[in-house]
C-alpha positions as a printed NumPy array, in Angstrom:
array([[  4.614, -62.435, -94.508],
       [  4.344, -65.417, -92.143],
       [  1.343, -67.688, -92.506],
       [ -0.526, -69.085, -89.485],
       [  1.273, -72.423, -89.567],
       [  4.725, -70.784, -89.646],
       [  3.721, -68.376, -86.894],
       [  2.647, -71.281, -84.681],
       [  5.97 , -73.08 , -85.269],
       [  7.886, -69.942, -84.308],
       [  5.819, -69.374, -81.179],
       [  6.169, -72.996, -80.039],
       [  9.772, -72.197, -79.145],
       [  8.429, -70.246, -76.156],
       [  6.611, -73.227, -74.676],
       [  8.13 , -75.149, -71.779],
       [  7.059, -78.097, -69.728],
       [  8.662, -80.24 , -67.056],
       [ 10.15 , -82.728, -69.475],
       [ 11.787, -80.022, -71.559],
       [ 13.774, -78.685, -68.606],
       [ 14.252, -81.89 , -66.594],
       [ 17.667, -82.701, -68.076],
       [ 18.951, -79.206, -67.222],
       [ 17.581, -79.475, -63.669],
       [ 19.207, -82.863, -63.071],
       [ 22.519, -81.628, -64.472],
       [ 22.569, -78.791, -61.915],
       [ 21.123, -80.744, -58.991],
       [ 23.633, -83.607, -59.184],
       [ 26.417, -81.125, -58.433],
       [ 24.799, -80.404, -55.046],
       [ 22.968, -83.573, -54.029],
       [ 22.051, -87.121, -54.89 ],
       [ 18.915, -89.032, -53.973],
       [ 19.131, -92.213, -51.95 ],
       [ 17.698, -95.003, -54.092],
       [ 15.985, -96.761, -51.167],
       [ 14.685, -93.856, -49.079],
       [ 14.297, -91.082, -51.646],
       [ 16.054, -88.724, -49.255],
       [ 18.45 , -85.998, -50.348],
       [ 22.125, -86.772, -49.802],
       [ 24.094, -83.519, -49.821],
       [ 27.41 , -83.466, -51.644],
       [ 28.507, -80.314, -49.829],
       [ 28.778, -79.656, -46.098],
       [ 25.395, -78.801, -44.589],
       [ 27.058, -75.933, -42.708],
       [ 27.681, -74.165, -46.031],
       [ 23.941, -73.785, -46.566],
       [ 21.296, -71.624, -44.919],
       [ 18.011, -73.059, -43.638],
       [ 16.32 , -71.487, -46.662],
       [ 18.7  , -73.24 , -49.063],
       [ 18.344, -76.559, -47.219],
       [ 14.557, -76.322, -47.524],
       [ 14.845, -75.508, -51.24 ],
       [ 17.16 , -78.465, -51.837],
       [ 14.965, -80.82 , -49.81 ],
       [ 11.857, -79.794, -51.729],
       [ 13.747, -80.04 , -55.029],
       [ 14.965, -83.481, -54.008],
       [ 11.408, -84.52 , -53.163],
       [ 10.328, -83.234, -56.588],
       [ 12.877, -85.52 , -58.277],
       [ 12.201, -88.456, -55.93 ],
       [  8.494, -88.225, -56.734],
       [  9.25 , -88.379, -60.454],
       [ 11.366, -91.466, -59.715],
       [  8.308, -92.988, -57.999],
       [ 10.061, -93.028, -54.619],
       [  7.256, -90.88 , -53.132],
       [  3.618, -90.493, -54.088],
       [  3.706, -86.726, -53.649],
       [  6.353, -84.046, -54.037],
       [  4.739, -81.997, -51.25 ],
       [  6.038, -81.851, -47.693],
       [  4.75 , -80.381, -44.439],
       [  6.697, -78.053, -42.162],
       [  6.965, -80.924, -39.689],
       [  8.434, -83.274, -42.306],
       [ 10.939, -80.633, -43.399],
       [ 11.921, -79.892, -39.801],
       [ 12.485, -83.585, -39.069],
       [ 14.345, -84.214, -42.314],
       [ 16.667, -81.245, -41.8  ],
       [ 16.883, -81.362, -38.007],
       [ 15.93 , -77.7  , -37.682],
       [ 13.204, -76.033, -35.628],
       [  9.714, -76.155, -37.099],
       [  9.368, -72.404, -36.393],
       [ 12.396, -71.754, -38.584],
       [ 10.939, -73.934, -41.341],
       [  7.612, -72.097, -41.077],
       [  9.318, -68.697, -41.375],
       [ 11.395, -69.777, -44.389],
       [  8.372, -71.372, -46.086],
       [  6.451, -68.107, -45.633],
       [  9.288, -66.24 , -47.338],
       [  9.409, -68.785, -50.161],
       [  5.629, -68.528, -50.633],
       [  5.911, -64.735, -50.924],
       [  8.687, -65.188, -53.494],
       [  6.456, -67.679, -55.361],
       [  9.122, -70.373, -55.068],
       [  6.818, -72.801, -53.282],
       [  3.117, -73.342, -53.658],
       [  0.512, -74.664, -51.27 ],
       [ -1.089, -77.938, -52.304],
       [ -3.338, -78.24 , -49.29 ],
       [ -3.288, -76.791, -45.829],
       [  0.215, -77.256, -44.514],
       [  1.637, -79.077, -47.57 ],
       [  4.096, -77.293, -49.807],
       [  5.946, -78.123, -52.986],
       [  8.567, -76.335, -55.02 ],
       [  7.532, -74.817, -58.339],
       [  9.51 , -76.685, -60.993],
       [  9.89 , -73.478, -63.012],
       [ 11.887, -71.962, -60.118],
       [ 14.291, -74.842, -59.473],
       [ 16.87 , -73.948, -62.135],
       [ 17.449, -70.396, -60.924],
       [ 17.557, -71.5  , -57.28 ],
       [ 20.116, -74.192, -58.049],
       [ 22.185, -71.596, -59.94 ],
       [ 22.2  , -69.341, -56.852],
       [ 23.279, -72.208, -54.592],
       [ 25.935, -73.412, -57.057],
       [ 27.369, -69.889, -57.233],
       [ 27.51 , -69.677, -53.437],
       [ 29.14 , -73.115, -53.166],
       [ 31.654, -72.22 , -55.873],
       [ 32.823, -69.269, -53.796],
       [ 33.397, -71.568, -50.8  ],
       [ 35.599, -74.079, -52.625]])
């Protein structure tokens, strides 16, 4: 029979936090993009035309997540307008994709009109994009 202390040690293996998955996230992300040291902006390593607006938004929000942790930005949240300007796509398209991502629980609302990616979703999203890119090469 397992005592309380042993049970707690066993169960701790289920716990995650940002730091515990950060290395895995960076390992995947650096195959798709880098972050400009001065601006904190995402620099794609694949042609932009290979990616959908949805994927570009995901990568931009993921990049902002990392850039914030590098102290290049105060917040990892972005508005639809910021995303539209950064990606050079219509704000209506950004709004539609953000709505989809909210429904999928990929992004969360910080305050009215400001969205950030959920760090727990980044790994799976990067896997999907890496698989798509791999098929293109």
